[in-house]
FITI-216611 format. One record per residue (C-alpha): residue in three letters; x, z, y. Coordinates in Angstrom, 3 decimals, padded with zeros to 6 digits. Layout:
BEGIN
> ALA	X	Z	Y
...
//
This chain:
BEGIN
> MET	000.000	000.000	000.000
> THR	001.518	-001.093	003.306
> GLU	001.761	001.298	006.201
> PRO	-000.172	000.495	009.371
> PRO	001.972	-000.708	012.267
> GLN	003.331	002.133	014.334
> PRO	002.681	002.169	018.078
> ASP	005.602	001.716	020.392
> ARG	007.365	004.867	021.383
> PRO	006.905	005.883	025.045
> ASP	010.544	005.086	025.838
> ASP	010.198	001.568	024.337
> ILE	007.297	000.824	026.677
> HIS	009.546	001.398	029.674
> VAL	012.815	-000.006	028.293
> ARG	011.512	-003.431	027.217
> PRO	010.062	-004.443	030.615
> PHE	013.265	-003.194	032.266
> LEU	015.450	-005.318	029.970
> SER	013.196	-008.298	030.590
> ARG	013.449	-007.872	034.357
> ALA	017.212	-007.340	034.154
> GLY	017.668	-010.512	032.096
> ARG	015.507	-012.482	034.504
> PHE	017.531	-011.171	037.439
> VAL	020.812	-012.243	035.809
> VAL	019.463	-015.735	035.066
> VAL	018.278	-016.202	038.664
> LEU	021.566	-014.833	040.037
> VAL	023.625	-017.206	037.884
> GLY	021.496	-020.206	038.892
> LEU	021.545	-019.398	042.623
> SER	025.300	-018.781	042.517
> GLY	025.798	-022.240	041.029
> ASP	023.580	-023.779	043.708
> ALA	025.602	-021.996	046.406
> LEU	028.860	-023.329	044.909
> LEU	027.495	-026.865	044.942
> VAL	026.355	-026.674	048.563
> ASP	029.697	-025.124	049.550
> ALA	031.576	-027.896	047.719
> ALA	029.578	-030.598	049.522
> TYR	030.082	-029.009	052.947
> GLU	033.792	-028.239	052.583
> THR	034.615	-031.552	050.918
> TRP	032.931	-033.393	053.789
> ARG	034.690	-031.220	056.344
> ALA	038.067	-031.929	054.700
> LEU	037.452	-035.699	055.055
> SER	038.001	-036.227	051.340
> PRO	037.738	-039.844	050.124
> GLU	035.039	-038.673	047.695
> ARG	032.964	-036.862	050.341
> HIS	030.177	-039.466	050.472
> VAL	029.616	-039.434	046.704
> VAL	029.794	-035.624	046.577
> ALA	027.340	-035.216	049.466
> ALA	024.909	-037.750	047.971
> ALA	025.033	-036.185	044.493
> VAL	024.561	-032.635	045.769
> GLY	021.828	-033.710	048.184
> LEU	019.929	-035.472	045.396
> PHE	020.286	-032.476	043.067
> VAL	019.053	-030.045	045.724
> ALA	016.127	-032.286	046.675
> LEU	015.004	-032.734	043.067
> THR	015.384	-029.012	042.348
> LEU	013.280	-028.074	045.379
> TRP	010.624	-030.580	044.286
> VAL	010.512	-029.086	040.771
> LEU	010.245	-025.565	042.182
> LYS	007.450	-026.714	044.468
> GLN	005.603	-028.056	041.429
> GLY	005.658	-024.608	039.832
> GLY	008.988	-024.598	038.049
> ARG	011.295	-021.617	038.151
> ILE	014.979	-020.975	037.600
> GLY	015.547	-020.333	033.922
> GLY	012.291	-022.023	032.972
> ARG	011.838	-025.169	030.924
> GLY	013.466	-028.308	032.252
> TRP	016.951	-029.574	033.038
> LEU	016.923	-029.016	036.769
> THR	015.814	-025.390	036.506
> ASP	018.354	-024.517	033.822
> PRO	020.810	-021.955	035.291
> GLY	023.690	-024.049	033.968
> ALA	022.571	-027.243	035.753
> PRO	024.511	-026.753	039.023
> TYR	027.688	-025.973	037.094
> ILE	027.287	-029.127	035.014
> VAL	026.860	-031.148	038.228
> LEU	029.953	-029.505	039.717
> LEU	032.017	-030.276	036.611
> GLY	030.699	-033.827	036.739
> LEU	031.947	-034.152	040.317
> PHE	035.334	-032.768	039.287
> THR	035.414	-035.390	036.534
> PHE	034.667	-038.105	039.088
> ALA	037.554	-036.913	041.261
> ALA	040.063	-036.475	038.417
> GLY	041.211	-040.058	038.039
> THR	044.758	-039.722	039.436
> PRO	046.852	-036.817	040.769
> GLY	046.290	-038.147	044.306
> GLU	042.517	-038.284	043.858
> MET	042.499	-034.831	042.294
> ALA	044.562	-033.318	045.107
> ARG	042.243	-034.786	047.752
> GLY	039.016	-034.461	045.805
> LEU	036.624	-031.551	045.956
> VAL	037.177	-028.482	048.094
> VAL	035.420	-025.359	046.765
> LEU	035.426	-021.937	048.437
> GLY	038.194	-023.088	050.721
> GLN	040.414	-024.108	047.792
> PRO	041.545	-027.658	046.977
> ALA	040.466	-029.202	043.697
> GLU	043.873	-028.583	042.079
> THR	043.442	-024.830	042.573
> ALA	039.689	-024.754	041.964
> LEU	040.154	-026.537	038.642
> VAL	042.599	-023.915	037.373
> ALA	040.006	-021.255	038.213
> ALA	037.284	-023.356	036.568
> LEU	039.328	-023.792	033.386
> LEU	039.995	-020.042	033.317
> ALA	036.254	-019.345	033.583
> LEU	035.495	-021.937	030.893
> VAL	038.047	-020.409	028.525
> VAL	036.521	-016.946	028.974
> LEU	033.010	-018.317	028.372
> ALA	034.161	-020.357	025.378
> THR	035.845	-017.295	023.861
> LEU	032.685	-015.220	024.286
> ARG	030.484	-017.968	022.823
> PHE	032.812	-018.489	019.849
> ALA	033.951	-014.946	019.067
> GLY	031.344	-012.783	020.794
> PRO	028.429	-010.908	019.223
> TRP	026.417	-014.128	018.750
> GLY	029.394	-016.277	017.749
> VAL	030.923	-017.056	014.375
> ARG	030.394	-014.467	011.635
> ALA	033.708	-014.634	009.806
> TRP	035.913	-011.822	011.107
> TRP	039.112	-013.859	010.805
> LEU	037.640	-016.685	012.883
> ARG	036.568	-014.165	015.514
> LEU	040.036	-012.650	015.546
> ALA	041.666	-016.075	015.863
> GLY	039.259	-017.048	018.647
> LEU	039.919	-013.836	020.568
> ALA	043.687	-014.262	020.193
> LEU	043.692	-017.886	021.362
> GLY	041.219	-017.221	024.171
> GLY	043.032	-014.113	025.376
> TYR	046.384	-015.903	025.398
> ALA	045.001	-018.930	027.228
> ALA	043.121	-016.818	029.806
> TRP	046.228	-014.696	030.488
> SER	048.351	-017.813	030.965
> LEU	045.822	-019.463	033.284
> ALA	045.438	-016.272	035.321
> LEU	049.209	-016.241	035.857
> ALA	049.126	-019.917	036.887
> LEU	046.269	-019.256	039.311
> ARG	048.125	-016.309	040.826
> ALA	051.278	-018.429	041.250
> HIS	049.252	-021.309	042.798
> VAL	050.335	-023.754	040.094
> THR	048.361	-026.989	040.398
> PHE	045.954	-028.094	037.692
> THR	047.955	-031.282	037.067
> ALA	051.091	-029.189	036.557
> VAL	049.271	-026.790	034.213
> MET	048.047	-029.707	032.136
> GLY	051.569	-031.090	032.232
> GLY	052.822	-027.962	030.499
> ASP	053.656	-025.684	033.431
> SER	052.078	-022.496	032.070
> ALA	053.150	-019.475	030.032
> TRP	054.900	-019.132	027.742
> ARG	057.520	-021.578	028.927
> GLY	059.686	-020.930	025.901
> PHE	057.030	-022.640	023.762
> PRO	056.607	-026.412	023.479
> ALA	054.132	-027.795	026.034
> TRP	051.295	-028.179	023.496
> ALA	051.530	-024.461	022.593
> ARG	051.427	-023.121	026.152
> GLY	048.354	-021.383	027.521
> GLY	046.948	-024.249	029.561
> HIS	046.959	-026.657	026.638
> VAL	045.719	-024.034	024.185
> GLY	042.783	-023.239	026.471
> ALA	041.827	-026.849	027.146
> PHE	042.561	-028.407	023.765
> ALA	041.990	-025.556	021.297
> VAL	039.649	-022.927	022.742
> LEU	037.196	-025.352	024.387
> PRO	037.028	-027.733	021.384
> LEU	036.457	-024.791	019.017
> ALA	033.589	-023.548	021.200
> PHE	032.163	-027.079	021.415
> ALA	032.360	-027.466	017.622
> ARG	030.611	-024.142	017.141
> GLU	027.740	-025.165	019.453
> PHE	027.486	-028.529	017.679
> GLY	027.359	-026.743	014.318
> VAL	024.526	-024.513	015.545
> ALA	022.621	-027.595	016.725
> MET	023.049	-029.292	013.346
> THR	022.012	-026.156	011.444
> LYS	018.890	-025.510	013.511
> LEU	018.148	-029.223	014.059
> THR	017.632	-028.642	017.774
> LEU	019.690	-028.858	020.947
> SER	017.683	-026.106	022.610
> GLY	019.940	-023.354	023.886
> VAL	023.201	-025.150	023.048
> MET	023.058	-028.454	024.929
> ARG	024.115	-026.880	028.209
> TRP	027.170	-025.348	026.527
> MET	028.105	-028.588	024.807
> LEU	027.989	-030.384	028.162
> ILE	029.968	-027.685	029.957
> PHE	032.700	-027.437	027.334
> GLY	032.760	-031.213	026.826
> LEU	033.238	-031.877	030.546
> GLY	036.006	-029.269	030.665
> ILE	037.849	-031.032	027.832
> TRP	037.383	-034.419	029.515
> ILE	038.742	-033.225	032.870
> ALA	041.755	-031.602	031.200
> SER	042.420	-034.756	029.169
> ARG	042.406	-036.947	032.267
> ALA	044.737	-034.563	034.107
> ALA	047.096	-034.331	031.124
> GLY	047.309	-038.116	030.930
> ALA	047.691	-038.634	034.682
//
């Protein structure tokens, strides 16, 4: 004989709405922060008279206009749809970095974000991507095998440490992808910049792809596949420049 369902405890009644509100707040904060970065990139790139300023301004203007239209139609940040996904502005920003990563000259005079040239902003972006990729691969909702988690944490920690040192020393992104990152006693392919771009990001991408194949849906993983894929593409173009 099955037991009747038990009512929620009094503390559960208060905790669950709080967690829901907290999660909603984080989603909105992440989305608005990405929007602010995009607007800042458009303004500062235009102000710096970058050769790519017209394309950047047009792309950001179109994204903002479409987002406002969706919100006016009843959409909300974090709701269903591409434009309201909190990762959308970051994907657009990475796409603009990809556009401006053709040659070292284009990269140096490409986007300006938070007062920093693209060469510096891209090192910071790769550092953030490596941290996110490590969390997605080896975090609580990542791979289950303990040895894969340990390997992911080791690679991600090493790459993040190396990129943080490069960012602190103002090493350009092209130089980092050329092998100018710790440890310099290692061959270029084993240094932190290359490990982050060509080991940590591909592992995270493969994990997201595996989840999509297992669940037969791209829901919840497509944004990560795009973000990690664009990061790999930008690094590849800089390494081959």
